[in-house]
N, C-alpha and C positions, 0 to 999 in steps of 0.2 A: 535617502536619495531614491528618486523614482527610477524604474528600469526603462531602458530604451531598446526598442526592437529595430534591428538594421533591415533596411530595404534591400533584398537580394539584387535588384536591378541596379541600385546605386553602387553597391559593393562591386559588382561586375564592371560597371563603367569606370570606377576609380582604378581598378586593377588594370584595365585596358589602357587607361591614360598613362599610368606609371610605366607600363611595358613600352609604350611608344616613346616616352621620354628617355628611357634607358637605351632603346635602340638608336635614337637620334644621337645620344651622347657617344655611343660606341662608334657610330658612323663618322662623327667629327674627327675621330682620331686615326682614321685610315685614309688610304688614297682615294677611296670612292670607286675604284675600278671593279669590274666583274671578275670573279674567279671561276675557272673551269672545274667541273665536278669529275673530270676524267672521261676516258673513252667509253662510249656506249656500245654494247654488243649489237651487232646487226641481226635483225630478226630473220630467221630462216624457217621457211615453211616446210611441211612434211614432204618427203620424197617417197613415192610409191616404187617399191622394188618388184621386179619380175611381173609386170602387168599382164604378160601373156599367159601366166598360170591360171588354170581353171579353178575357181573358188571351190573349196571342199564343202560337201553337203552333209558330212557326218564325221564324228570324231574318230581319230585313229586309235585311241586308247580309251578303255573304260575306267574312269577315275571316280565314279560314284558321286556325282554332283548332288543327286537327290537321295538322301539316306534316311529312309523311314521304315519302321517296322513295329508291329504290335508286340508289347512285352507280355509274354505268356506266363501265366501263373501268378500274376500280381493284380489284385483287385483295387478298385478306386471307390472307397466308401462314399456314398452320396455325391459322386462325381467331383469330389473335393481333392485336388492333388496334394494339398497340405496334409491329408490324412493317409497318404501313401507312405509306407515304410521305406526310407532310402536304402537301408541295408538290404531289405528284401529285394529291391530293384537290382542291386549289384549281384546278389546271389542268383537271381534269375538269369542275368547275363552270363555269369560263370557256368551255370548249369547248361546253357545253350551252346557253350564252347568249351567242353571239358578238356580237350586236348591242350588248351592254353594254360590251364590251371592245375590239373591233376597230374601227379607223378613227379618224381625227382628231376626229370629232364624238361618239364613244362616251362615255358619262358616266364610265366608269372606264378610260379609255384609258391613264392613267399606271400603273395597276396592271398592265396587260398589258405595258407597256414594262419595268417594273422586275422582272418575273418572270425576266428574263435574269440577274439577280443572285442567284437562288436555287439556283445549282448546288451550293453547299456546305450547303444546308439553310435552315430558317427563321432570320430575323433576322440573316443574314449580309449585309454591305454594305447595299444599298438594297432588299433583298428585302422585299416587303410582307406576307409570311406571318409571323405571330407565333409565338412558342414554343408548342407544343402542351402540353395538360395531360391527365392521365389519372386517372379516378376511376370507381368503380362507382356509377353513378347509377340503375341499374335494380334493384339488389338481387339480381342473379343470381350475384354473386361474380366477375364479369368486369368489367374496366375499359371505360369509354366514352371517346371522344376528344372533347375540347372544343378547338375550333380557331377562330382569328381571323385575319382579313387585312384590310388597309387598302384602302378603296375610294377611289382617287386619281383626280383631283387634289383631291377634296373632303376633308372632315374626318370622314367616316363610316367606321365599322369594321363589318365583317361578323362575326357570331358564329354558329358552327355546333356542333351536337353530333351525334356519330355512334355507332352501335352495330353489332354484327355479328349478323345473323340469317340462318340457312341458308347459311352460308359467304359471305354478301354484306355489303358495307358499306352501311348504311342511315342516311340523315340523318333525325334525329328532332326537330330543332329548328333554326330559322333566324331571325335577326333582324339588322337593320342600323340603326345609330344613331350619334350622336356620344356617346362614352362618357366618363363620369367614373370608372367603375370596374367591374370584373367579379369576382364571387366565386363559389366553389363552397362551398355550405353544406349539409352532409349529402347528401341526394340531390336537391338543388335547385341551379339556376343563377340568380344574382341579377345584374342589370344595372342600374347607376345612370347616369343621363344628365342633363345640365344642362337646366334649365327656362328659359323666357323670362321667368318671374317671379323677380325678384331674391330671393335668400335661400331658394330652393326647388330641389329636384331630383326627378326621376322615379325611382322604384324599381320594377322589374319582376322578378317571380320566376317561373321555369319549374320544374315538378316532374314527375317521371316518373309517368305513369298507365299501369298495367299492362293496363287494359282497352283503351285506345286505342293502346297500344304507341308512345307518343310523349311528348315533354315538353310539357305544357300550361301556358299562362299562368294561374297560379293566384292571383297578386297583382299589382295595378297601382295604385301609390300615388304621391301627390305629397307629399313630406316637406320640412319646414323644415330648412335646413342653416346659415343665418346667424343672427345675433342677432335677437331679437324686438324690433320697434319699439314703443316705449312711446307710448301715446296719451293725450291729455288727457281723452278721453271714455271713460266706462265701456262695457263690452261691451253690445251690444244684447240685450235680453231675447228669449227664444224667441217667435217670432211665431205658432207653431202649437201647438195643444194636441191631446190625443186626440180632442176633438170639434171639429175644425177647421171654421171657417166659410168658406163660399165668398163671403160678402158678399152 
């Protein structure tokens, strides 16, 4: 028997015809009336509060939006970041902040102790340095280094991003937190962390900014992760309108 090739257009038309017939058959069995889909929430525009306040021209607190620094004591052979020793990068950071790592009362004393297990590289034995990841986050065609290491004895992990500028290793992002997950998405780094509110987590995203030459915190969200609790009571109606009253 010879083989037969189906015409995609014919198949689609037949499927559409069958669907119309089924819809007609179902329609013959009902009253033919329209059914309401329920109440639609009224759109409420934004309400500006305290318009008499003078807009601030400078931040009240220094939170370090732009976090860059040259890593001292670490060479970049051939300007190739993949040839940089990740363990050496962590050791350089520890050497720059000895009070955090040295001594029995240092907050990250166990990280310092376990660095002795890093002779064979990250993630060997009890080495606190995690596997490095490489991706072009700046758009210049060269990889950046994303590095993590555990801050022990606590449950916090340090996350860092490095690039190469003028033959030097430069840290362009730094964060420490208890982690639920870390992702590289396009030219962004996304960190998920647990929340003290059950069923929610924090999601923070850093994205490269070519003007600041750094990874900037571009999104800071609190997202639901668990099942939504059903309430016996309806959701509260919006309390503000475009012409909000001060009472």
